[in-house]
N, C-alpha and C positions, 0 to 999 in steps of 0.2 A: 275578205281573203280567208278568213277562218272556215267560212262555209264551203269554199272550193276545196280547201284542204280536207275538210270533213268528208265531202262526197268522194273525193279521190281515194282517201283511206278506206271508205266503205266499199267502193267498188273493187279496189285492190284486195281487201280483206275477203269479200265474197268470192272473187275469182280464185284466190289461192285457197280458200276452203272448198270450193268446188273442184279444183284440181287435186286436192288432197284425196277426195273421194273417188275420182275417176282415173287417177294416175296408175300406170301399170307397174312402174319400176319403184321399189321401196325407198330408194335413195331420193328419188324426186319427190315422193310423198313426204319425206322428212323435211326437205328443203322448202316445199310449199307450206308446210305446217309452221316452220320458222318464220317465213315471210308473214303469215297470218298473225303470229304472235307479235312481230314487230309493228304490224298495223294496229293491233289492239293497244300496244304501248303508245303509239301516236295518238290514239284517242284519249288516253289518259292525260297526255300532255295538253291536248285541247280542252280537257276538263279542268285544267290548272292543278293537276295532281302529279307534280314532277316526281316526287318520292316514290309514288306507287308505280309510275311509269318505269322508273329506273329498276325498281325491285322486280317488276314483271318481266322486263327484258333480261336482267341477270338470272333470275330463277327459271323462267319458262323457256325463253328463247336461248338461253345459255346452257344451263345445267341439264334441264330435262331433254332438250333436243340432242345434246351431245350423248346422253344416255340412250335415247332412241337410235341415234345413229350407230353407236357401238353395238346395240343389240341387233339391229338389222345386219350390220356387217358380220357379226359373229354367227348369226343364223344361217347365212349364206343361202338366201332364198333364190331357188332356181325355178325354171318352168316345169321341171320334172315332178317336183314335189307339190305343184299346184293342182288342185282338183276343182271341178265345176260343181257348184251347188245345184240341187235339184230345182226345177222350175216352180214347184210349190213353195219352197223356201224363199225364192226371189220374189214371187208375187206377195207373200206374207209380209216380207220386209218392206216392200213398196206400200202395201196398204197401211202398216203401222206407221211408217214415215208420213204418209198423207193424212192419217188421222192426227198425228202429232202436229203437223203444220196447220190443220184446221183449228185444232184446240188452241195453239198459240196465237193464231190471227183472232180467234174469238175473244181470247182474254185481253190481248193488247189493244183491240178496238175500243175497249171500255175504260182504258186508262186515261188520265189526264196528265199533261206535262206541266209541272209547277216549277216556276223559276224562283230562285232565291231573291227576296227583296231586301234582306238585310245585307248591307255592304261588307260586314265583317265575315260573312259566310263565304265570300270568294277567296278568302285566304286560307281555307280549311285544309287544302291539299298540299300546302307548301312545306318544305323541310323545316323552316324556321318556326312555324306554328306547331308542327309536330314535335320539334325539340323542346319548345317551351312546356308543352303539356307533359312530355315524357320526363324531362329533368326537373320539373317543379312539382307537379301533382303526384307522379308515379315514380319518384326517385327510388324509394326503398324497394318496391317489387322489381324494378329494373336491375338494381344492384344485386338482389338476391338471385334472380334468374341468371345473371351473368356469372356468379360464383358457382351456381349449380351447372351451368355449361362448362365452365373450366374444370370442375371436378369430374364431370362426365368424360371430357376430353382426356384428362390425365388418366383416369380409370381405363379408357379404351386403349390408350398407349400402353399401359402397364399389362393389360390382359393380352395384347397382341404381341408384345415383346417376347422373344425367345430367351430361354434361360442361358 
């Protein structure tokens, strides 16, 4: 079942990434990019890294996509402001993309897939194992960073407050 879900997420991610590139409307581009981010979050779930999946969806599909959406809406991109790139620039971009694809295929052909044989390695992406490491081994740096974030937040509020 996981294999079918993996292939479905791969096909959907590739389709949405392709549509990001060829879409004409900026709003559709942002929506396709959000769909691609959700597909990547699904891959993290399949890899048993639930915490990373949730953080990925919250940060990328949530915050950054909302930022992109507001930027696109504020720019008010119309057809009048759009200009056509010269043919030489288009050919150079396609050649650079092709060279990059050939390089990636050449590099990835020589890699080996290694599966974890240690049964404890399957629990590495779970929130409980992350919490054990964070609150047992790295408690002091975690608390110091939280105090630093709190003081930075209070400083930003004081600097932004009007007299």
